[in-house]
C-alpha positions as CSV (number, residue, x, y, z in Angstrom):
1,M,51.7,109.9,50.3
2,N,54.1,111.9,48.2
3,K,53.2,112.0,44.5
4,K,55.6,113.4,41.9
5,V,55.2,113.6,38.1
6,I,57.8,114.8,35.6
7,F,56.9,115.6,32.0
8,L,59.6,115.1,29.4
9,I,58.9,117.3,26.4
10,S,60.7,118.4,23.2
11,Q,58.2,121.1,22.2
12,A,57.2,124.5,23.6
13,L,55.0,124.4,26.7
14,D,52.9,127.2,25.3
15,Q,49.4,127.9,26.7
16,R,47.8,125.3,24.4
17,N,50.2,122.5,25.5
18,Y,49.9,123.6,29.2
19,Q,46.2,122.9,28.9
20,R,46.6,119.9,26.6
21,F,48.9,118.1,29.1
22,G,46.4,118.7,32.0
23,L,49.0,120.3,34.3
24,E,46.4,122.0,36.4
25,N,44.5,118.7,36.7
26,W,47.7,117.0,38.1
27,K,48.3,119.9,40.6
28,N,44.6,119.8,41.7
29,A,44.9,116.0,42.3
30,G,47.8,116.7,44.8
31,W,50.8,115.9,42.5
32,N,54.1,117.7,42.6
33,V,54.6,118.6,38.9
34,E,57.7,119.4,36.9
35,V,58.2,119.8,33.2
36,W,61.7,119.1,31.7
37,D,61.9,120.9,28.4
38,M,64.7,119.2,26.5
39,T,64.1,121.0,23.2
40,P,67.2,123.2,23.3
41,L,69.4,120.2,24.0
42,L,67.9,117.7,21.6
43,F,66.6,119.9,18.8
44,P,68.3,123.3,18.9
45,E,67.1,124.2,15.4
46,V,63.5,123.6,16.5
47,W,64.1,125.7,19.6
48,Y,65.4,128.7,17.6
49,Y,62.6,128.2,15.0
50,N,60.0,128.4,17.8
51,L,61.7,131.5,19.3
52,S,61.7,133.3,15.9
53,N,58.0,132.5,15.5
54,G,57.0,133.7,18.9
55,I,56.3,130.2,20.2
56,A,57.6,130.1,23.8
57,N,57.0,128.4,27.2
58,V,54.5,130.0,29.5
59,Y,56.0,131.4,32.6
60,D,55.8,128.8,35.4
61,P,58.4,127.7,38.0
62,I,57.6,124.1,37.3
63,I,59.4,124.3,33.9
64,I,63.1,123.3,33.8
65,L,64.8,124.3,30.6
66,I,67.6,121.9,29.7
67,K,70.1,123.4,27.3
68,S,73.1,121.2,28.0
69,K,73.9,117.7,29.4
70,N,75.2,119.4,32.6
71,E,71.7,121.0,33.2
72,I,69.9,117.6,33.3
73,P,68.7,117.3,37.0
74,V,69.7,114.5,39.2
75,I,67.1,111.7,39.1
76,E,66.6,110.5,42.7
77,K,65.0,107.3,43.9
78,P,61.2,107.5,44.4
79,D,59.8,108.7,47.7
80,G,56.2,107.6,47.4
81,I,54.7,107.5,43.9
82,S,57.1,108.8,41.2
83,L,56.1,109.0,37.5
84,F,57.6,110.4,34.4
85,V,55.4,111.1,31.3
86,D,57.3,110.4,28.1
87,L,56.2,113.0,25.5
88,I,59.4,112.7,23.5
89,N,59.5,109.0,22.7
90,N,62.1,109.0,19.8
91,S,65.6,107.8,19.1
92,E,67.7,110.7,20.4
93,L,70.5,109.1,22.4
94,L,70.6,111.7,25.2
95,Y,66.9,111.3,25.7
96,L,67.2,107.5,25.8
97,K,69.9,107.8,28.5
98,V,67.6,110.0,30.6
99,K,64.8,107.6,30.2
100,S,67.1,104.7,31.3
101,L,68.1,106.7,34.4
102,F,64.4,107.2,35.4
103,F,63.7,103.4,35.0
104,E,66.9,102.4,36.8
105,A,66.0,104.7,39.7
106,G,62.7,103.0,40.1
107,W,60.3,105.5,38.5
108,S,57.2,104.4,36.5
109,C,56.5,105.7,33.0
110,L,53.3,106.9,31.3
111,F,53.0,107.0,27.5
112,L,50.2,108.7,25.7
113,K,48.8,107.0,22.6
114,L,45.9,109.4,22.0
115,S,46.5,110.6,18.5
116,S,45.8,107.5,16.5
117,L,45.6,108.1,12.8
118,P,45.1,105.7,9.8
119,E,48.5,104.1,9.0
120,P,49.4,103.0,5.5
121,K,50.3,99.3,5.1
122,W,53.8,99.7,3.8
123,V,55.1,96.9,1.5
124,F,58.4,95.3,2.5
125,T,60.4,97.1,-0.3
126,T,59.2,100.5,0.9
127,K,60.2,99.7,4.5
128,L,63.6,98.4,3.4
129,K,64.2,101.6,1.3
130,T,63.3,103.8,4.3
131,I,65.8,102.0,6.5
132,L,68.6,102.0,4.0
133,F,68.3,105.6,3.0
134,N,66.9,107.3,6.0
135,R,68.4,105.3,8.9
136,L,71.4,103.5,7.6
137,G,72.7,105.8,4.9
138,K,75.6,107.1,7.1
139,L,77.8,105.2,9.5
140,Q,76.8,107.5,12.3
141,N,73.1,106.9,11.6
142,F,73.7,103.1,11.5
143,K,75.4,103.3,14.9
144,K,72.5,105.3,16.3
145,Y,70.0,102.9,14.8
146,L,71.7,99.9,16.6
147,I,72.0,101.7,19.9
148,T,68.3,102.7,19.7
149,K,67.3,99.2,18.9
150,R,69.2,97.8,21.9
151,K,67.9,100.5,24.3
152,N,64.3,99.9,23.3
153,A,64.8,96.2,23.9
154,E,66.2,97.0,27.4
155,F,63.1,99.0,28.2
156,E,60.9,95.9,27.8
157,K,62.1,94.6,31.2
158,F,60.3,97.6,32.7
159,S,56.9,96.8,31.3
160,D,55.5,96.3,34.8
161,R,56.2,100.0,35.4
162,T,55.1,101.2,32.0
163,Y,51.6,102.6,31.7
164,V,49.8,103.6,28.4
165,A,46.8,105.8,28.0
166,V,44.9,104.9,24.8
167,S,42.1,106.2,22.8
168,G,40.6,103.8,20.2
169,Y,41.0,100.1,19.6
170,R,44.0,100.5,17.3
171,T,46.0,102.3,20.0
172,Y,45.0,99.6,22.5
173,Q,46.4,96.9,20.2
174,N,49.6,99.0,19.8
175,A,50.0,99.5,23.5
176,L,50.1,95.7,24.1
177,S,53.5,95.7,22.5
178,V,55.0,97.9,25.2
179,T,53.1,96.9,28.4
180,R,50.6,94.5,29.9
181,H,46.9,94.8,29.4
182,E,46.3,95.7,33.0
183,N,48.6,98.7,32.7
184,I,46.5,100.2,29.8
185,I,44.2,103.1,30.6
186,K,41.2,103.4,28.2
187,A,40.4,107.1,27.7
188,H,39.8,109.1,24.5
189,S,41.7,111.3,22.0
190,F,42.7,114.9,22.6
191,D,40.2,115.9,20.0
192,Y,37.3,114.2,21.8
193,D,38.3,116.1,24.9
194,Q,38.0,119.3,22.9
195,Y,34.6,118.1,21.7
196,I,33.2,117.6,25.2
197,S,34.9,120.8,26.5
198,S,33.8,123.2,23.6
199,E,31.8,126.2,24.7
200,S,28.6,127.3,23.1
201,K,29.0,130.4,20.8
202,S,27.0,132.1,18.2
203,F,27.1,130.1,14.9
204,R,28.0,131.3,11.4
205,S,26.3,129.5,8.6
206,G,27.6,128.6,5.2
207,I,31.3,128.2,6.0
208,G,33.9,125.7,4.8
209,V,36.9,125.1,7.0
210,F,40.4,124.2,5.8
211,L,42.5,122.3,8.3
212,D,45.9,124.0,7.7
213,E,49.0,121.9,8.5
214,D,51.6,124.6,8.0
215,M,52.9,122.1,5.4
216,P,55.6,124.2,3.7
217,Y,57.0,125.4,7.0
218,H,56.2,122.7,9.6
219,S,58.8,122.2,12.3
220,D,58.5,118.4,11.9
221,F,60.7,118.8,8.9
222,I,63.3,120.4,11.1
223,Y,63.0,117.5,13.6
224,N,63.5,115.0,10.9
225,G,66.2,116.9,9.1
226,T,64.3,116.7,5.8
227,P,63.0,119.4,3.4
228,S,59.3,120.1,3.1
229,I,57.4,118.0,0.6
230,V,55.8,121.1,-0.9
231,S,57.1,124.5,-1.9
232,P,55.1,127.6,-0.8
233,E,55.1,129.1,-4.3
234,N,53.3,126.0,-5.7
235,Y,51.2,125.0,-2.7
236,F,49.4,128.2,-1.7
237,P,48.2,129.4,-5.1
238,A,46.8,126.0,-5.9
239,I,45.0,125.8,-2.5
240,K,43.5,129.3,-2.9
241,N,42.3,128.6,-6.4
242,F,40.5,125.5,-5.1
243,F,38.8,127.5,-2.4
244,A,37.6,130.1,-4.9
245,V,36.2,127.4,-7.2
246,I,34.3,125.6,-4.4
247,E,33.0,128.9,-3.0
248,K,31.3,129.5,-6.4
249,K,30.1,126.0,-7.0
250,V,28.8,125.2,-3.4
251,G,28.0,128.6,-2.1
252,I,30.1,128.6,1.0
253,S,32.9,130.9,2.3
254,F,36.2,129.4,3.4
255,V,37.9,130.0,6.7
256,I,41.5,128.8,7.5
257,A,41.9,126.9,10.8
258,A,45.6,127.7,11.2
259,H,47.9,125.1,12.6
260,P,48.8,126.1,16.2
261,R,52.5,126.3,15.3
262,S,52.0,128.3,12.1
263,N,52.8,132.0,11.5
264,Y,50.9,133.7,8.7
265,K,51.8,137.2,9.7
266,G,54.4,139.6,8.4
267,D,56.0,138.3,5.2
268,R,53.6,135.3,5.1
269,T,50.3,137.2,4.9
270,W,50.3,136.4,1.2
271,C,50.0,132.7,1.8
272,Y,46.2,132.6,2.2
273,G,45.6,136.1,0.8
274,S,42.1,137.4,1.5
275,F,40.8,134.2,3.1
276,P,40.4,134.7,6.9
277,V,42.8,132.9,9.1
278,E,41.9,131.9,12.7
279,K,44.2,130.3,15.2
280,N,43.3,128.1,18.2
281,N,39.7,128.0,17.2
282,T,39.6,124.8,15.2
283,T,37.1,122.8,17.2
284,F,34.4,125.5,17.0
285,L,35.1,126.3,13.4
286,I,34.5,122.6,12.5
287,K,31.4,122.5,14.8
288,Q,29.7,125.2,12.7
289,A,31.1,124.2,9.3
290,D,29.1,122.8,6.3
291,L,32.2,121.3,4.8
292,V,35.7,120.4,6.2
293,V,38.7,120.2,3.9
294,G,42.1,118.8,4.9
295,H,45.0,116.6,4.0
296,S,45.5,114.1,6.8
297,S,45.5,116.4,9.9
298,A,44.6,114.9,13.3
299,S,41.9,117.5,13.5
300,I,39.9,115.6,10.9
301,Q,38.8,113.5,13.9
302,I,36.9,116.5,15.2
303,A,34.9,116.6,11.9
304,V,34.2,112.8,12.3
305,I,32.9,113.4,15.9
306,H,30.6,116.1,14.6
307,D,29.6,114.0,11.5
308,K,30.7,116.7,9.0
309,P,31.3,116.1,5.3
310,I,35.0,115.9,4.6
311,V,37.0,116.4,1.4
312,L,40.6,115.4,1.3
313,I,42.9,117.4,-1.0
314,T,46.3,116.8,-2.5
315,T,48.7,118.4,-5.0
316,D,51.1,117.1,-7.6
317,E,54.0,117.6,-5.1
318,I,52.1,115.7,-2.3
319,E,51.3,112.8,-4.6
320,R,55.0,112.4,-5.4
321,S,55.7,111.9,-1.7
322,K,54.9,109.0,0.7
323,Y,52.7,111.4,2.7
324,Y,50.1,110.8,0.0
325,K,49.6,107.3,1.4
326,Y,48.3,108.7,4.6
327,I,45.7,110.8,2.7
328,E,44.6,107.6,0.8
329,E,44.3,105.7,4.1
330,F,42.0,108.4,5.6
331,S,39.9,108.2,2.4
332,K,39.5,104.4,2.7
333,E,38.6,104.5,6.4
334,L,36.1,107.4,6.1
335,G,34.8,106.9,2.6
336,C,35.5,110.5,1.5
337,Q,36.8,111.7,-1.8
338,I,40.2,113.0,-2.7
339,I,40.7,115.9,-5.0
340,N,44.0,117.1,-6.5
341,V,43.8,120.8,-6.4
342,N,46.4,121.3,-9.2
343,K,43.9,119.7,-11.5
344,V,40.8,121.7,-10.5
345,K,39.5,124.2,-13.1
346,D,36.9,126.9,-12.8
347,S,34.7,125.0,-15.3
348,D,34.7,121.8,-13.3
349,N,31.5,120.4,-11.9
350,I,32.4,119.5,-8.3
351,T,30.0,117.5,-6.2
352,I,30.5,117.1,-2.4
353,Q,29.8,113.6,-1.2
354,G,27.7,113.0,1.9
355,V,28.8,111.3,5.2
356,D,29.2,107.5,5.3
357,H,27.9,107.2,8.9
358,K,28.8,103.5,9.3
359,K,32.5,104.3,8.4
360,Y,32.5,107.3,10.8
361,L,31.2,105.1,13.6
362,E,33.9,102.5,12.9
363,Y,36.5,105.1,12.8
364,K,35.4,106.6,16.2
365,Y,35.8,103.2,17.8
366,S,39.1,102.4,16.1
367,H,40.8,105.8,16.7
368,I,38.9,108.2,19.0
369,T,37.4,106.2,22.0
370,M,36.2,102.8,22.9
371,L,34.2,104.2,25.8
372,E,30.5,104.7,25.6
373,Q,29.2,108.3,25.2
374,H,30.6,110.1,28.2
375,T,31.5,113.6,29.4
376,E,34.5,113.0,31.7
377,R,37.6,114.9,30.8
378,L,40.7,113.2,29.5
379,W,43.1,113.9,32.3
380,D,40.4,113.2,35.0
381,I,40.2,109.7,33.6
382,I,44.0,109.2,33.3
383,I,44.9,110.6,36.7
384,R,42.2,108.6,38.5
385,E,42.9,105.3,36.8
386,L,46.7,105.7,37.0
387,Q,46.7,106.7,40.6
388,M,44.7,103.6,41.6
389,K,47.1,101.4,39.6
390,L,50.2,103.0,41.1
391,E,48.9,102.8,44.6
392,S,47.9,99.2,44.2
393,N,51.3,98.3,42.8
394,L,53.1,100.2,45.6
395,F,51.1,98.4,48.2
396,A,51.8,95.1,46.6
397,T,55.5,95.8,46.5
398,M,55.6,97.0,50.2
399,T,53.7,93.8,51.2
400,S,56.1,91.6,49.2
401,R,59.1,93.2,50.9
402,K,57.6,92.7,54.3
403,I,56.9,89.0,53.6
404,N,60.4,88.6,52.4
405,C,61.8,90.2,55.5
406,D,59.7,88.0,57.8
407,F,60.5,84.8,55.9
408,P,64.1,85.0,54.7
């Protein structure tokens, strides 16, 4: 039986994402794999930002780079099992049109809900303000909002061909709004996959790890067309001062677990100064750390899995933004303290709280995995379960057509 999967992405398929999306797993399971990179078409500013920072696709003939509408390949009707993996999932109109064409041609869709994070409970006035100023502020945005709303309503009729891979119980509940419960695949988060895949290395003792989010420069601000919530000249000095104070008080040495899209070389070496910066080594750094510090990074989940003490930090600029609500929500769910680094002085007596193990366990079930302790890799679970569901549905469809032919 022919099996084809097409990944729709709007981010670079660098080595990290190549592994993260399990492309070799799909190939080894006998699937014909393609990746449609729509970043240049949908988000040209992000595309050029990535190029300027050395973030590029790996070389692989499976990648189709789409720079214009004319370069979108023809979507043919399925010959066997045909699946597209929606890793874009936003309101860009060209993307929604491509998604419609896949569904109309008879393809099935896979969503990934594997990065569940604590969500603030926004009050109605906050939601209304967001809609009015961010979505409906311009006539063009208003038109886009209405088209997006209509398109998403149209996709509901394809729920029988929409599959969702979920991690914790929260993502399972969210998945029920887009598909049927029998189309949900229970797996675990990307971070849990790193946990069971991590190699044994020699440990360093007495280190604290900061989970960098590339906050002043993050490409998400380019995607959203908004300025960063912090300025580099205010953010980095306050962060470094906090590290220096904690190192004296607690007796640990800080290491920066750099965000995978960050670039702290060249004219940005000043950002963290003398503090060592390590990239693509976050899981192991957390595994050996005595303390993990962050804002509301998804990598905090790795610290939860390893039962590490966590301190959440903020700044005056962050507290003036709605992003602060996400930090507060992490604090509530994990029972860990929040420190405003702008208010930390060398004379302060800072005490690090211990781990609330009950809250950590509840968090793991809600956000990381509902499965019992296991060692099966993420994509092995998804591909196996999805293939069984797709083959079963294809057989049922073929049987139904045969019955209809025999009994007009």
